[in-house]
C-alpha positions as CSV (number, residue, x, y, z in Angstrom):
1,M,97.7,18.1,-86.2
2,P,101.5,17.1,-86.5
3,S,103.2,15.7,-83.5
4,R,105.6,18.5,-82.5
5,E,109.3,17.9,-81.8
6,P,110.3,19.0,-78.2
7,S,111.2,22.5,-77.6
8,S,114.4,23.4,-76.1
9,S,116.2,26.6,-75.1
10,I,119.5,25.0,-76.3
11,A,120.0,25.1,-80.1
12,P,120.8,21.7,-81.7
13,P,123.9,21.7,-83.7
14,L,124.0,22.5,-87.4
15,A,124.5,19.4,-89.6
16,G,127.1,21.0,-92.0
17,R,128.9,24.1,-92.6
18,A,127.2,27.4,-92.0
19,V,126.2,29.4,-95.0
20,A,125.9,32.8,-93.3
21,S,126.4,34.4,-89.8
22,Q,125.1,37.5,-88.2
23,R,125.3,39.5,-84.8
24,W,121.9,40.4,-83.5
25,S,122.2,43.2,-80.8
26,H,119.8,45.0,-78.6
27,L,116.7,42.9,-79.5
28,C,113.3,43.7,-78.0
29,F,110.6,41.0,-78.3
30,V,107.2,42.4,-78.1
31,H,104.5,39.9,-78.5
32,W,100.6,39.6,-78.5
33,R,98.4,36.5,-78.3
34,V,96.1,36.0,-81.3
35,P,93.8,33.3,-82.3
36,A,95.5,30.5,-84.5
37,A,92.7,31.1,-87.1
38,E,94.1,34.6,-87.7
39,V,97.6,33.2,-88.3
40,A,96.8,30.2,-90.5
41,P,96.0,32.1,-93.7
42,L,99.5,33.9,-93.6
43,L,101.6,30.8,-93.3
44,P,103.2,29.1,-96.3
45,V,101.8,25.9,-97.7
46,G,102.2,22.8,-95.5
47,L,102.5,24.8,-92.3
48,V,100.0,25.3,-89.4
49,P,100.1,27.8,-86.5
50,D,102.4,26.9,-83.5
51,E,100.5,27.6,-80.2
52,F,101.4,28.1,-76.6
53,D,98.7,28.0,-73.8
54,G,96.0,27.9,-76.5
55,S,97.0,30.8,-78.5
56,S,99.2,31.5,-81.5
57,W,101.4,34.7,-81.1
58,V,102.6,37.6,-83.3
59,G,105.8,39.3,-82.6
60,L,107.2,42.7,-83.3
61,I,110.9,42.5,-83.1
62,P,113.4,45.4,-83.5
63,F,117.2,45.0,-83.2
64,V,120.6,45.7,-84.6
65,L,122.1,43.5,-87.2
66,D,125.7,43.6,-87.9
67,R,128.9,41.6,-88.6
68,A,127.1,39.8,-91.4
69,T,129.0,37.1,-93.3
70,I,128.1,34.7,-96.2
71,W,129.9,31.6,-97.1
72,G,132.8,32.4,-94.6
73,S,133.5,35.8,-96.0
74,P,134.8,38.5,-93.6
75,P,132.0,40.6,-92.0
76,V,130.5,42.8,-94.8
77,P,130.9,46.5,-94.1
78,Y,128.2,49.0,-94.3
79,F,125.6,46.8,-96.0
80,G,125.9,44.1,-93.2
81,N,125.2,46.5,-90.5
82,F,121.6,48.2,-90.0
83,V,118.6,48.2,-87.7
84,E,115.9,45.7,-88.5
85,V,112.4,45.6,-87.4
86,N,110.3,42.4,-88.3
87,V,106.9,41.2,-87.9
88,R,106.9,37.4,-87.3
89,L,104.7,34.3,-86.8
90,Y,105.2,30.9,-85.3
91,A,104.6,27.7,-87.2
92,V,105.1,23.9,-87.3
93,D,105.4,21.6,-90.3
94,A,104.2,18.2,-91.2
95,R,107.4,16.7,-89.5
96,G,106.6,18.6,-86.3
97,R,109.4,21.1,-86.7
98,H,109.1,24.4,-85.1
99,G,110.1,27.7,-86.8
100,V,109.6,31.4,-87.3
101,V,107.6,32.8,-90.4
102,F,108.4,36.4,-91.3
103,V,105.6,38.6,-92.6
104,S,107.8,41.6,-93.0
105,L,111.4,42.7,-92.2
106,E,112.4,46.3,-92.5
107,A,116.0,47.2,-93.3
108,S,117.8,50.2,-94.3
109,R,120.4,48.7,-96.8
110,L,118.9,48.3,-100.2
111,A,121.7,45.7,-101.2
112,A,121.0,43.7,-98.2
113,V,117.2,43.7,-98.8
114,L,117.6,42.7,-102.5
115,A,120.1,39.9,-101.6
116,A,117.8,38.5,-98.8
117,R,115.0,38.4,-101.2
118,A,116.9,36.8,-103.9
119,V,118.9,34.1,-101.8
120,F,116.5,33.3,-99.2
121,A,113.1,34.6,-100.5
122,L,112.6,36.6,-97.4
123,P,110.1,39.5,-97.4
124,Y,112.6,42.3,-96.6
125,M,111.4,45.8,-97.3
126,W,113.6,48.9,-97.8
127,S,113.0,51.3,-95.0
128,R,114.7,54.1,-93.2
129,T,115.4,52.4,-89.8
130,R,117.1,53.9,-86.8
131,L,117.9,53.3,-83.1
132,A,118.6,55.9,-80.4
133,V,119.4,55.0,-76.8
134,V,118.5,57.7,-74.4
135,A,118.5,57.4,-70.5
136,G,118.3,53.7,-70.7
137,E,115.4,53.7,-73.2
138,Y,115.7,52.0,-76.6
139,R,113.9,53.9,-79.5
140,Y,113.6,52.2,-82.8
141,S,111.9,53.8,-85.7
142,S,111.1,52.6,-89.3
143,L,109.5,54.3,-92.3
144,R,109.2,52.1,-95.4
145,Y,110.3,53.9,-98.7
146,F,107.6,54.4,-101.2
147,A,105.0,53.2,-98.6
148,G,105.0,55.8,-95.8
149,R,101.9,54.2,-94.2
150,A,104.1,51.4,-93.2
151,R,106.0,52.6,-90.2
152,T,106.8,52.0,-86.6
153,D,108.1,54.1,-83.6
154,I,108.9,51.7,-80.6
155,V,110.3,52.7,-77.2
156,V,111.4,49.9,-74.8
157,R,112.9,50.1,-71.3
158,P,114.8,47.0,-70.3
159,G,114.5,45.9,-66.7
160,V,117.1,44.1,-64.7
161,E,115.1,40.9,-63.6
162,P,116.4,37.9,-65.7
163,V,114.2,35.6,-67.3
164,T,115.2,32.0,-67.0
165,G,113.4,28.7,-67.2
166,D,110.2,30.4,-68.5
167,P,108.4,28.2,-71.0
168,L,106.6,31.1,-72.8
169,A,109.8,33.0,-73.2
170,D,111.5,30.0,-74.6
171,F,108.6,29.3,-77.0
172,L,108.8,33.1,-78.3
173,T,112.5,33.3,-78.5
174,A,114.3,29.9,-78.7
175,R,113.6,29.3,-82.4
176,W,116.0,27.4,-84.2
177,A,114.7,27.6,-87.8
178,L,112.6,29.8,-90.1
179,F,110.3,28.8,-93.0
180,T,109.9,30.6,-96.1
181,R,108.4,30.0,-99.5
182,A,110.8,29.7,-102.5
183,R,110.5,28.5,-106.0
184,G,107.1,26.9,-105.3
185,R,108.1,25.0,-102.2
186,T,108.2,25.6,-98.4
187,V,112.0,25.8,-97.2
188,Y,113.2,25.1,-93.7
189,L,116.4,26.9,-92.8
190,R,118.1,26.2,-89.5
191,N,120.0,28.7,-87.2
192,H,122.3,28.2,-84.3
193,H,123.4,30.5,-81.5
194,E,124.1,30.4,-77.8
195,P,121.2,30.6,-75.4
196,W,119.4,33.9,-75.0
197,E,120.2,36.2,-72.1
198,L,116.8,37.8,-71.4
199,V,115.4,40.3,-69.1
200,Q,111.9,41.6,-68.5
201,A,111.1,44.9,-70.3
202,E,108.5,47.7,-70.5
203,L,106.9,49.0,-73.6
204,V,107.0,52.7,-73.1
205,H,105.7,53.8,-76.5
206,L,104.3,52.3,-79.6
207,D,103.1,53.9,-82.7
208,D,102.9,51.4,-85.3
209,T,101.2,50.4,-88.7
210,L,103.6,47.4,-89.4
211,L,101.2,44.9,-87.5
212,A,98.2,46.3,-89.4
213,E,100.1,46.0,-92.8
214,A,100.8,42.4,-91.7
215,G,97.1,41.7,-91.2
216,F,96.7,42.5,-87.5
217,P,95.0,45.9,-87.3
218,A,93.9,45.6,-83.7
219,L,97.2,44.7,-82.1
220,G,98.9,48.1,-82.1
221,G,96.3,49.5,-79.8
222,R,96.6,46.6,-77.4
223,V,98.8,46.2,-74.4
224,P,101.3,43.4,-75.3
225,D,101.3,40.1,-73.6
226,S,105.0,39.7,-73.4
227,V,107.9,42.3,-73.6
228,L,111.5,40.9,-73.4
229,Y,114.9,42.5,-74.1
230,S,118.3,40.6,-74.8
231,P,121.8,42.2,-75.3
232,G,122.1,39.8,-78.3
233,V,123.7,36.8,-79.8
234,T,125.9,35.8,-82.8
235,T,123.9,33.6,-85.1
236,R,124.9,31.1,-87.8
237,F,122.6,29.7,-90.6
238,G,122.7,26.3,-92.3
239,T,121.2,23.0,-92.8
240,G,119.5,20.9,-90.0
């Protein structure tokens, strides 16, 4: 088991120039505990499950992505603005570095899907994604094109109680890197943003098959172990 680097709610600075940036808004973090043994087979080579309180965790994360830039470009109109829903896991590498591993990412802009697959080797899926906000409830929906069985309908009601100094919330949200498998090797890509502004939230409704498609068929019928909401952050990507 690698010696893990310390966790922090404050992002360490990027070493060089950012290669891309995005605004993430109206994020809901819906998480379930799972045994690490269920996560391990889904991770890229060289990674092991990251654990908190004796468990690994699976996240279902819907949000709005906009103001996307690449290599210092102005924000990309239309193709850089969409609702995303991802299923993600948590891992640590042989150097003890923490990161996110995405099992799937649903997005409605085909050009963005193809670009993310080509440039970052991320498993983006072309889907019809939407967000509706009614009476303080956020309803995210996604239906994958050409694979209608892969869908989700999530309704979350944010609360007003702020979440600060919570080690579990930090473990689930304060993630300053992602791992992906590209060209035969496991790649570590850093990100940087201001600390999360989080509140407790309630999962009002969930009708989902993305979790099952990702390899966790039982989770959609279970009450989640953590539900959080954030109004959002601006994120930059680059090297460590």
